[in-house]
Backbone bond lengths (Angstrom), bond angles and torsions (degrees), N, CA, C in turn:
res aa  C-N    CA-C-N  psi(-1)  N-CA   C-N-CA  omega(-1)  CA-C   N-CA-C  phi
1 M - - - 1.467 - - 1.531 109.96 -
2 K 1.310 116.17 136.50 1.460 121.21 179.54 1.525 108.41 -122.26
3 C 1.319 116.59 89.04 1.459 121.40 -178.57 1.532 108.18 -100.21
4 K 1.304 116.44 103.96 1.457 120.62 -176.07 1.522 111.85 -63.22
5 K 1.330 116.52 -33.58 1.464 119.10 -179.59 1.528 110.48 -66.07
6 A 1.336 117.90 -35.93 1.464 121.10 177.13 1.524 110.41 -63.24
7 E 1.330 116.52 -39.69 1.465 119.96 178.25 1.529 110.74 -64.19
8 L 1.332 116.16 -38.95 1.464 120.36 178.70 1.524 111.04 -65.38
9 I 1.324 116.48 -45.20 1.468 120.52 179.85 1.524 110.44 -61.05
10 E 1.322 116.69 -44.02 1.458 120.84 177.98 1.528 110.76 -59.96
11 K 1.313 116.64 -41.07 1.467 122.03 179.52 1.526 110.91 -65.58
12 W 1.319 117.26 -45.50 1.460 120.64 178.94 1.524 111.63 -58.37
13 L 1.322 116.36 -42.20 1.463 121.28 -176.33 1.529 112.16 -70.89
14 E 1.313 116.63 -41.06 1.471 120.41 -173.25 1.525 112.97 -80.87
15 E 1.318 117.87 -25.38 1.463 120.20 -174.58 1.523 111.77 -96.15
16 G 1.321 116.84 38.07 1.449 120.55 -176.76 1.510 113.86 -89.94
17 D 1.324 114.11 -176.48 1.457 122.43 -179.84 1.522 108.52 -138.82
18 D 1.332 117.74 140.10 1.460 121.43 -177.48 1.521 113.32 -65.45
19 N 1.319 117.39 -17.80 1.465 120.77 178.97 1.522 112.47 -91.58
20 A 1.312 117.33 3.32 1.460 121.08 -175.93 1.528 111.12 -65.60
21 E 1.323 115.72 147.06 1.461 120.97 177.59 1.522 111.49 -88.09
22 S 1.329 117.53 -28.99 1.458 121.65 -179.82 1.524 110.03 -88.66
23 I 1.315 116.74 143.20 1.461 121.26 -179.05 1.519 111.61 -59.93
24 I 1.314 116.45 -43.73 1.459 120.15 -176.51 1.528 111.73 -65.66
25 D 1.324 117.20 -22.71 1.468 121.14 -176.77 1.522 113.49 -89.21
26 L 1.342 117.29 1.26 1.466 119.66 170.66 1.531 108.73 -73.08
27 P 1.332 118.28 155.85 1.472 120.10 179.23 1.532 110.95 -80.42
28 W 1.312 116.55 98.08 1.455 122.12 -179.30 1.520 110.72 -86.32
29 K 1.320 115.65 145.35 1.458 121.30 169.96 1.527 106.88 -87.57
30 V 1.340 116.54 123.05 1.462 120.24 -171.11 1.533 110.96 -120.61
31 E 1.331 115.03 130.47 1.465 121.39 171.62 1.526 108.06 -111.88
32 K 1.328 115.73 135.21 1.468 121.65 -173.87 1.522 110.60 -115.75
33 D 1.342 115.92 141.04 1.455 121.08 177.77 1.525 109.09 -143.99
34 V 1.336 115.60 138.33 1.463 121.54 177.30 1.527 107.79 -106.23
35 S 1.320 117.11 133.28 1.464 121.02 -178.90 1.525 110.56 -62.88
36 E 1.338 116.48 156.14 1.468 121.50 -176.81 1.523 112.55 -57.04
37 D 1.318 116.19 -39.11 1.476 119.00 179.22 1.523 112.37 -88.89
38 E 1.353 115.70 5.29 1.464 123.06 177.86 1.528 112.74 58.80
39 S 1.341 115.50 28.89 1.458 118.89 -179.20 1.532 112.68 -88.67
40 Y 1.348 116.91 -18.02 1.454 119.39 178.26 1.525 109.93 -154.12
41 I 1.325 114.98 162.66 1.464 123.24 178.62 1.522 108.72 -118.63
42 T 1.321 115.98 138.37 1.465 120.97 177.80 1.523 109.48 -113.96
43 L 1.315 116.60 129.96 1.460 123.06 173.32 1.526 107.94 -115.68
44 V 1.327 116.98 129.85 1.464 121.88 176.75 1.525 107.47 -113.36
45 A 1.326 116.48 113.85 1.461 121.91 -174.11 1.523 110.81 -110.81
46 T 1.329 116.54 130.25 1.462 121.32 179.18 1.522 110.38 -127.11
47 H 1.330 115.44 148.28 1.464 122.24 175.70 1.517 107.85 -149.86
48 L 1.315 116.89 143.44 1.465 121.79 -174.59 1.524 114.20 -61.06
49 R 1.316 118.07 -23.65 1.464 119.78 -179.01 1.525 112.51 -73.09
50 F 1.321 116.95 -14.44 1.458 119.95 -173.06 1.526 110.35 -122.64
51 P 1.331 117.17 140.01 1.466 120.33 -171.33 1.517 114.93 -71.84
52 L 1.333 117.62 -25.89 1.461 120.94 -174.39 1.531 110.54 -132.52
53 P 1.327 116.32 153.12 1.468 119.49 177.72 1.532 111.49 -66.35
54 I 1.326 115.11 155.16 1.461 120.99 169.15 1.522 107.05 -106.28
55 I 1.320 115.91 127.97 1.465 121.88 -175.61 1.525 109.15 -107.26
56 F 1.326 115.92 132.46 1.459 121.56 177.78 1.530 108.13 -115.55
57 R 1.314 116.32 119.46 1.467 121.26 176.10 1.524 106.76 -108.90
58 I 1.339 115.87 112.16 1.465 120.99 -168.41 1.522 110.80 -121.56
59 D 1.326 116.70 125.80 1.462 120.47 168.34 1.522 107.72 -128.16
60 D 1.313 117.66 -172.30 1.460 120.37 -174.94 1.521 112.93 -70.98
61 Y 1.325 117.09 -11.35 1.460 120.38 -174.53 1.526 113.22 -114.05
62 N 1.334 116.57 -43.43 1.461 120.33 -175.40 1.528 111.73 -132.24
63 T 1.321 114.85 147.81 1.466 122.25 172.03 1.524 107.57 -119.78
64 T 1.330 115.84 115.48 1.455 121.59 179.92 1.528 108.66 -105.54
65 V 1.319 116.23 128.14 1.467 122.08 179.47 1.527 106.61 -108.62
66 I 1.337 116.40 126.54 1.462 121.47 -168.14 1.532 111.24 -132.90
67 I 1.313 116.28 142.98 1.465 122.13 165.48 1.526 107.21 -122.18
68 D 1.317 115.81 120.92 1.465 122.13 176.55 1.526 107.70 -93.42
69 L 1.327 116.98 115.64 1.459 120.62 -176.86 1.526 112.66 -74.72
70 G 1.348 117.57 -9.56 1.449 119.87 -178.25 1.518 112.33 63.74
71 Y 1.321 116.10 28.68 1.469 122.02 -175.08 1.526 108.87 -112.22
72 V 1.323 116.45 110.08 1.464 122.34 -177.88 1.523 109.59 -83.70
73 T 1.323 116.67 121.60 1.469 119.39 -179.33 1.527 112.80 -99.32
74 D 1.326 118.00 -14.91 1.472 120.86 -177.00 1.526 112.27 -64.09
75 S 1.333 116.56 -30.92 1.472 120.09 -176.61 1.530 113.18 -86.33
76 L 1.317 117.15 -2.53 1.460 120.12 -179.00 1.529 111.31 -75.47
77 D 1.307 114.48 155.35 1.462 120.32 170.38 1.535 108.48 -56.72
78 V 1.326 116.24 141.00 1.469 120.78 -175.21 1.525 112.02 -54.77
79 R 1.313 116.45 -42.13 1.471 119.64 -179.47 1.527 111.14 -64.99
80 D 1.344 116.82 -43.03 1.467 120.51 178.37 1.528 110.61 -64.42
81 R 1.336 115.48 -40.69 1.460 120.04 -179.46 1.526 111.11 -63.24
82 M 1.320 116.61 -43.98 1.460 120.68 -179.73 1.525 111.53 -64.80
83 E 1.342 116.17 -35.80 1.467 120.15 178.09 1.528 110.31 -65.37
84 I 1.341 116.71 -42.14 1.464 120.53 177.79 1.520 110.28 -63.75
85 Y 1.336 117.34 -45.43 1.461 120.62 179.75 1.532 110.82 -62.16
86 R 1.316 116.99 -38.46 1.468 120.45 178.46 1.532 110.83 -62.16
87 N 1.345 115.88 -43.97 1.468 119.83 178.36 1.521 111.76 -64.22
88 L 1.337 115.89 -40.16 1.459 119.64 -179.32 1.530 111.83 -66.83
89 L 1.320 117.15 -41.04 1.462 120.65 178.00 1.528 111.17 -62.50
90 K 1.322 115.43 -39.15 1.464 119.35 177.54 1.523 110.89 -64.68
91 I 1.323 116.40 -45.27 1.465 120.32 179.94 1.525 111.17 -64.63
92 N 1.327 117.24 -35.17 1.468 120.70 -179.73 1.522 112.26 -59.94
93 T 1.329 117.11 -26.33 1.468 119.83 178.53 1.525 111.86 -85.19
94 E 1.336 116.54 -9.96 1.461 120.68 -174.61 1.527 113.60 -106.49
95 I 1.349 117.30 -20.83 1.464 120.83 -177.85 1.526 109.42 -102.55
96 P 1.321 118.38 116.81 1.469 119.31 178.86 1.525 111.23 -70.38
97 Y 1.317 115.68 136.70 1.466 125.06 173.62 1.529 114.35 76.92
98 A 1.322 119.45 -48.02 1.470 120.57 -178.80 1.524 110.75 -85.45
99 K 1.330 116.04 140.63 1.451 121.68 -179.55 1.525 110.49 -134.71
100 A 1.333 116.06 149.71 1.461 121.77 172.81 1.517 108.36 -95.85
101 G 1.338 116.09 147.18 1.455 120.78 178.76 1.519 110.30 -154.17
102 I 1.329 116.44 177.09 1.457 121.72 177.09 1.520 109.00 -126.27
103 V 1.349 116.15 143.68 1.459 120.96 -177.61 1.527 110.06 -137.82
104 G 1.339 115.98 157.83 1.460 121.52 173.01 1.517 113.70 76.88
105 D 1.327 114.93 171.38 1.468 121.41 -178.80 1.528 112.39 -64.04
106 D 1.343 116.76 -28.50 1.468 120.46 -179.00 1.520 112.75 -88.81
107 L 1.341 116.23 1.91 1.465 121.45 -179.27 1.530 111.17 55.36
108 D 1.339 115.07 52.86 1.464 121.13 178.68 1.526 110.45 -67.53
109 L 1.321 115.63 141.48 1.454 121.32 -178.70 1.534 110.36 -85.44
110 I 1.331 116.54 127.81 1.457 121.78 175.70 1.522 109.76 -129.14
111 I 1.335 115.07 161.01 1.460 122.51 169.79 1.527 105.90 -122.53
112 F 1.305 117.24 137.20 1.458 118.66 -176.74 1.521 111.33 -148.09
113 T 1.312 114.55 160.13 1.454 122.50 172.42 1.518 107.35 -145.58
114 E 1.300 116.99 155.94 1.466 120.06 -172.89 1.519 110.55 -141.04
115 L 1.324 115.89 142.88 1.450 121.32 174.23 1.525 109.35 -145.91
116 E 1.308 115.47 159.89 1.463 119.94 -179.57 1.516 109.59 -68.23
117 T 1.326 116.05 133.34 1.466 120.68 -178.69 1.525 111.33 -59.17
118 S 1.315 117.16 -34.42 1.468 121.03 -176.95 1.527 112.82 -63.90
119 I 1.354 117.89 -24.96 1.471 119.59 -177.99 1.528 112.22 -101.89
120 V 1.332 116.94 0.95 1.471 119.89 -179.91 1.520 109.93 -68.22
121 D 1.324 115.79 123.37 1.455 121.09 168.76 1.524 107.89 -134.09
122 H 1.310 116.26 178.66 1.464 121.68 -174.88 1.527 112.01 -55.70
123 D 1.331 117.34 -51.95 1.460 121.06 -175.57 1.523 112.23 -70.32
124 K 1.335 116.79 -38.51 1.454 120.86 179.38 1.535 110.70 -63.92
125 L 1.329 116.49 -42.52 1.455 119.55 179.80 1.520 110.73 -66.90
126 N 1.334 117.76 -38.96 1.467 120.61 176.62 1.525 110.50 -60.31
127 E 1.323 116.94 -41.44 1.461 121.57 179.02 1.528 110.92 -60.12
128 Y 1.330 116.77 -43.33 1.463 120.45 -177.95 1.532 111.42 -72.92
129 M 1.326 117.58 -31.61 1.460 119.88 174.08 1.534 110.55 -65.05
130 E 1.323 116.85 -41.45 1.461 121.09 177.68 1.528 110.93 -63.17
131 I 1.318 116.20 -43.18 1.464 120.96 178.39 1.527 110.15 -58.62
132 L 1.333 115.67 -44.42 1.460 120.49 -176.66 1.530 111.70 -66.66
133 L 1.317 117.15 -42.82 1.467 120.50 -179.81 1.526 111.26 -68.18
134 N 1.323 116.91 -38.14 1.469 119.28 175.65 1.523 110.54 -63.22
135 A 1.330 116.02 -40.49 1.466 120.76 178.17 1.527 110.88 -63.93
136 L 1.335 116.25 -38.18 1.467 120.57 179.76 1.520 111.03 -56.55
137 F 1.326 117.36 -50.69 1.461 120.14 -176.00 1.530 111.63 -72.72
138 R 1.320 117.02 -30.54 1.460 119.34 177.04 1.533 110.35 -68.47
139 I 1.323 116.22 -43.83 1.467 120.21 179.00 1.519 110.76 -67.47
140 A 1.342 117.13 -39.25 1.468 120.46 178.47 1.522 110.94 -59.46
141 R 1.331 116.27 -40.78 1.478 119.58 177.67 1.529 110.82 -64.73
142 A 1.329 115.80 -40.06 1.469 120.57 -174.33 1.522 112.82 -68.49
143 I 1.337 117.40 -30.07 1.475 119.48 -176.17 1.528 112.47 -114.60
144 G 1.334 116.16 12.98 1.466 119.89 172.65 1.512 115.46 78.63
145 L 1.337 117.77 30.21 1.469 120.75 -179.87 1.525 113.25 -107.41
146 E 1.328 117.05 8.04 1.458 120.53 -175.53 1.528 111.92 -59.58
147 E 1.327 116.93 -45.25 1.462 120.23 -179.64 1.522 111.17 -64.47
148 E 1.338 117.31 -35.45 1.462 120.96 178.88 1.520 111.14 -64.32
149 L 1.336 117.47 -38.61 1.467 120.76 178.50 1.524 110.95 -65.84
150 V 1.332 116.08 -41.59 1.467 119.97 177.83 1.520 109.92 -62.66
151 K 1.326 116.87 -44.86 1.463 121.07 -179.96 1.520 110.89 -62.34
152 L 1.328 116.78 -41.90 1.457 120.04 -179.76 1.526 111.07 -63.95
153 T 1.324 116.53 -40.20 1.464 120.29 177.15 1.520 110.69 -60.72
154 L 1.328 117.02 -46.16 1.465 121.39 179.83 1.526 111.07 -65.82
155 D 1.334 117.48 -36.92 1.466 121.05 176.88 1.526 110.59 -62.51
156 N 1.324 116.13 -41.57 1.464 120.09 179.71 1.531 111.51 -64.64
157 I 1.337 115.63 -40.97 1.463 119.59 178.78 1.528 110.10 -66.11
158 A 1.342 116.21 -42.10 1.469 120.47 179.20 1.524 110.52 -61.39
159 Y 1.325 116.55 -43.26 1.464 121.18 178.32 1.525 110.28 -59.97
160 F 1.335 115.68 -43.94 1.465 121.14 179.92 1.530 110.94 -61.65
161 V 1.340 115.97 -45.59 1.472 120.33 -178.54 1.526 110.28 -62.80
162 R 1.333 117.49 -45.09 1.470 120.15 179.49 1.520 111.42 -62.16
163 N 1.320 115.23 -40.92 1.455 119.61 -179.10 1.526 110.60 -61.78
164 K 1.329 115.96 -46.06 1.468 120.01 -179.13 1.527 111.02 -68.78
165 R 1.328 117.03 -38.43 1.462 120.26 177.98 1.524 110.38 -62.80
166 N 1.334 116.27 -44.78 1.463 120.44 -178.53 1.523 112.56 -68.84
167 S 1.338 116.19 -22.97 1.467 119.25 178.68 1.530 112.09 -87.64
168 G 1.362 116.22 -0.15 1.461 119.48 173.85 1.513 115.88 104.06
169 M 1.331 118.71 1.09 1.460 119.97 -179.68 1.534 109.25 -71.48
170 K 1.319 117.04 135.84 1.453 121.81 179.84 1.526 110.63 -71.98
171 R 1.337 114.93 151.50 1.466 120.49 -177.33 1.521 111.93 -56.75
172 E 1.320 117.63 -44.21 1.468 120.68 -179.42 1.522 111.20 -60.85
173 E 1.323 116.37 -36.95 1.461 120.54 178.33 1.529 110.70 -67.68
174 I 1.351 116.01 -39.02 1.465 120.11 178.27 1.525 110.12 -64.33
175 E 1.336 116.63 -43.67 1.466 120.90 179.68 1.527 110.80 -59.99
176 K 1.299 115.89 -46.38 1.466 120.55 -178.32 1.526 110.72 -64.07
177 Y 1.320 115.75 -42.73 1.464 120.47 -178.31 1.529 110.76 -64.96
178 L 1.349 116.92 -45.74 1.458 120.56 -177.18 1.526 111.87 -69.90
179 A 1.334 117.35 -35.75 1.466 120.23 178.39 1.526 109.98 -57.66
180 K 1.320 116.00 -39.25 1.465 120.46 178.28 1.522 110.67 -76.27
181 K 1.322 116.09 -43.25 1.471 121.29 -175.67 1.522 111.62 -64.51
182 L 1.328 116.43 -40.26 1.462 120.88 -175.55 1.518 112.93 -95.60
183 A 1.323 116.91 -7.03 1.467 121.52 -177.48 1.530 111.06 56.31
184 L 1.340 115.34 43.38 1.464 121.88 179.54 1.532 109.43 -116.97
185 P 1.349 116.95 153.70 1.464 119.75 173.85 1.531 110.26 -58.64
186 R 1.321 116.30 148.18 1.465 121.89 -176.46 1.534 111.61 -57.28
187 E 1.354 117.24 -35.62 1.457 120.44 -178.75 1.528 111.61 -66.03
188 N 1.337 116.21 -38.00 1.468 119.42 177.93 1.518 111.23 -64.75
189 V 1.325 115.18 -41.14 1.461 120.24 178.28 1.522 110.06 -65.20
190 K 1.330 116.39 -40.50 1.465 120.89 179.22 1.528 110.72 -58.98
191 D 1.354 116.98 -41.33 1.464 121.15 179.39 1.532 111.13 -63.87
192 L 1.333 116.11 -41.07 1.460 120.31 178.13 1.522 111.19 -61.73
193 I 1.327 115.73 -44.40 1.458 120.23 -177.96 1.526 110.71 -69.88
194 D 1.336 117.24 -34.93 1.466 120.72 176.38 1.523 111.01 -55.74
195 K 1.329 116.14 -44.56 1.461 120.88 -178.65 1.530 111.29 -63.32
196 V 1.324 116.25 -37.73 1.465 120.27 179.51 1.517 110.42 -68.25
197 Y 1.327 117.03 -44.15 1.467 120.71 -178.02 1.526 111.56 -68.72
198 K 1.329 117.49 -31.33 1.461 120.57 -177.27 1.518 113.21 -78.03
199 D 1.343 117.67 -22.21 1.464 118.16 -176.17 1.524 112.48 -75.48
200 G 1.357 116.44 -15.22 1.459 120.13 173.43 1.507 115.57 79.47
201 K 1.333 118.21 -0.67 1.464 120.53 -178.94 1.519 110.54 -79.05
202 K 1.321 114.61 147.45 1.459 119.63 178.10 1.522 112.42 -108.43
203 D 1.328 115.88 -18.08 1.458 119.09 -177.85 1.519 109.05 -153.43
204 D 1.343 115.95 160.51 1.458 120.88 179.40 1.502 110.71 -146.88
205 D 1.319 115.53 157.98 1.459 120.92 178.34 1.513 112.11 -91.88
206 Y 1.351 115.39 -13.24 1.454 117.25 -177.73 1.526 110.27 -97.91
207 G 1.322 115.60 173.36 1.457 120.53 177.00 1.506 112.25 108.62
208 L 1.328 115.92 144.99 1.462 121.91 -178.36 1.521 111.99 -101.99
209 Y 1.322 116.36 -10.62 1.468 119.38 -167.41 1.512 112.14 -116.27
210 A 1.313 115.01 135.51 1.465 120.61 177.80 1.509 109.92 -117.32
């Protein structure tokens, strides 16, 4: 499959700058996969400022932008599950374009938005990414996942710091790099790195970033 729009989206995401004001113009780490029947292309984009990857499923007709919360609802108590579904249905009527849904045998919670591939351009895609991320934090607040998102973000940063430390990067270089990458004051970054260095761990199984 040769989807030119997928190539453009990949280019927009990868050729970013940490000082960019638009989400799409940040330097995203992108993994690409072509479906077995070559009917669509999947791009998985990650950035340290955001707790979860943004997934782009692109074919010649539609581009679906997805965030998988990694939250299994099938194992929940029926009453708790129904309460979550009730909140999600209510939010779905209040958020334009972005919707919450469930997928797979485990009824995993996702947020998604969709637009025609033919009308996708740089600014339009940035707008839909912003919509999706705003929906993520609104839904997280509504169903009690806000603390989990914060923890996941910190876990990803910790993983990144350990990886760079183990590869030989000096602490001052890590601080400088993260201050720019996360758009945070140097002192805040220093506190984050202090916690990583004090825990004594050299490696971890969690984290999205290498």
